[in-house]
N, C-alpha and C positions, 0 to 999 in steps of 0.2 A: 411492551409495545404491542405484541401480538394479541395479548389479552384485551387491550384497549380496542384494537381493531375488531376483534371478535365480538366484544360487547356492543360496539357501534353497529356491527352487522346484524346482531340479534334485535336491536331496537328497530332498525330499518325493516327487518323481516316482520316483526310483530305489527308494526305500523301498516305495512303492506297487507298483511293478513286481515287486519281489522277493517281496512278500507275496501277490500276486495269482496265482491259478492257474485261476480260473473265468472264463467269458465275461462274466458280470455285473460282475466286478471290472475287466475291461478297459474296460467302458463308463464306470465311475467314473474310471479313469485317463485316459481320453479327455476326460472332462468337466473334470478337473483341468488337463489340458494346454490345452484351449480357454480356460478361465477365466484361467489364468496368462498366456497370450499376450494375451488381451483386456486384462487388468490392465496388463501392461507397455506395450502400445500406447497405452493411455489414461491412463498414470500422471500426466501433467501436468494432465489434466482433473480427476482426483480431487484433486490438490493445489490447483488453482484453486478448486474447490468448497469445500474445507475453509477456504482463506484467506478466501473471500467470507463464509462463515457466521461465522467467528470475528470478522472485521472488523465485520460488521453487528451482532453481539451487543455488541461493545465500543462501537461508536458509539451504539447505543440506550442503553446504560448511562451513557455520558459526556455525551450531548447536553444534559441539563439543566445540568450544570456549564459546558459550553461556552457556552451561552446566557447564563448569569450573567456569565461573564468578558467576553463580547462587550458586554453592556449596560454593564458597568463601564468598559470601554475607550471606549465611545461617550460616556459621561458625563465621563470624566477629561479635564480641560483642562490638567493639569500635564504639559507635554511636556518631557522631558529635553533638555538642550542638549549639543552636541558641543564639542570644544576651541576651535573658532572662534566659539562663542557662538550658533550658529544651531541651529534645532530639528532633532533627530534624526528621520529619517523612519522608521527601523526600530528598535524597542526590544524587547529580549529580557527576559522575565520568567519566574519560576517560582512558581506557586501550587500547592503540594504537593497531589497528585503530578503536576501538569500543567505541563510547560514549554511556553511559547508565545511567539510574536513578534507584535508589533502594527505594522502598516504604517499610519502616520498619514494617508495619502492626501492629499486626500479622494478617495473615501470611505475610512473605516477598514476595513481587512481584518485578520483575525487568523488566524495559522497555529498549530495545536496540534501540536507535535512528537511523533511516535509512536515512531519507531525509526530507527536509522541508524548509519553508521560514518563518522567524520571529517566530510567535507562532503557525503556522500551520505546523504540522509535522506528519510523519508516523513512526511507530515503531513496533518491535516485542515485545510483552508483555508476560512474563512468569507469569501466574496466576493459582496457584493450586486450587483455589476455583471455577473458572469458572464464576465469576461475570462479567468479561469483555464481555461475550457473550450477555449480556443484551443490548449492544449498537448495534443497527441495522440500524442506520442512522437517518436522521431527521424525526420526527413524522409527518406523512401526508405530507412529502416533504417541510415542513415549516422550514426555517433556525432558529436556536436557540431554537427549540422545540425538546429537547433531548429524546431519547428512553432509554438511559442508566439510571440505577438506580442512585439516588443521590450519593451514596458511590462510585460507579464506575466512575461517571462523573468527579469527582474532583481529581482522582488519577494522580500523576505525574505532578501536578501543571498546568494542562490544562483541557480544556473541551473535554471529550471523545465523539466523534461523532459516530464512527462505528467500528466494529471489525468483522473479519472473523476467524473462527477456522482454525489453520494450522495443528497442530499435538500435541497430548497429552495435556499439559498445556500451549501450545504456541498459541498466537493469533496475527494476523496482524491487527493493530489498527491505526486509524486516529484521531488526536487531533486538536483542534483549540483554 
């Protein structure tokens, strides 16, 4: 993607150089070069800002639905059983269009699945205990060296990699 942007910038630059014959035109070309370099050096920051804005808008839109589902999960005493006849700790549901998992706890925690591929996924987690904030990414940048506490790491049948606090008891988390 960055290569494509760089190639487009080079084409624009060459076109501008070919069309420019005055000193004022060279100032414009210089400005284009400076802005292009600035954009390429800060590309990840621009993407991060866009992701943050889109995420916050989606969360604000969905929060009332999330709160309804959480209240329902806290009231629901009908806990499904597994093959051995014992209560399942993690139960997966879909309430269109929201897939979510309930960890029966106690306390009850709910993960609202956002997106992902296979067993790598992102979700909004409702955690009234705050244990999810222990996940800050890979320890020392080494894959599979978790910073999450052992209890938090295995919630929702996945390995918790990282979480960011969103609001109140809500966290944006990544699992693998």
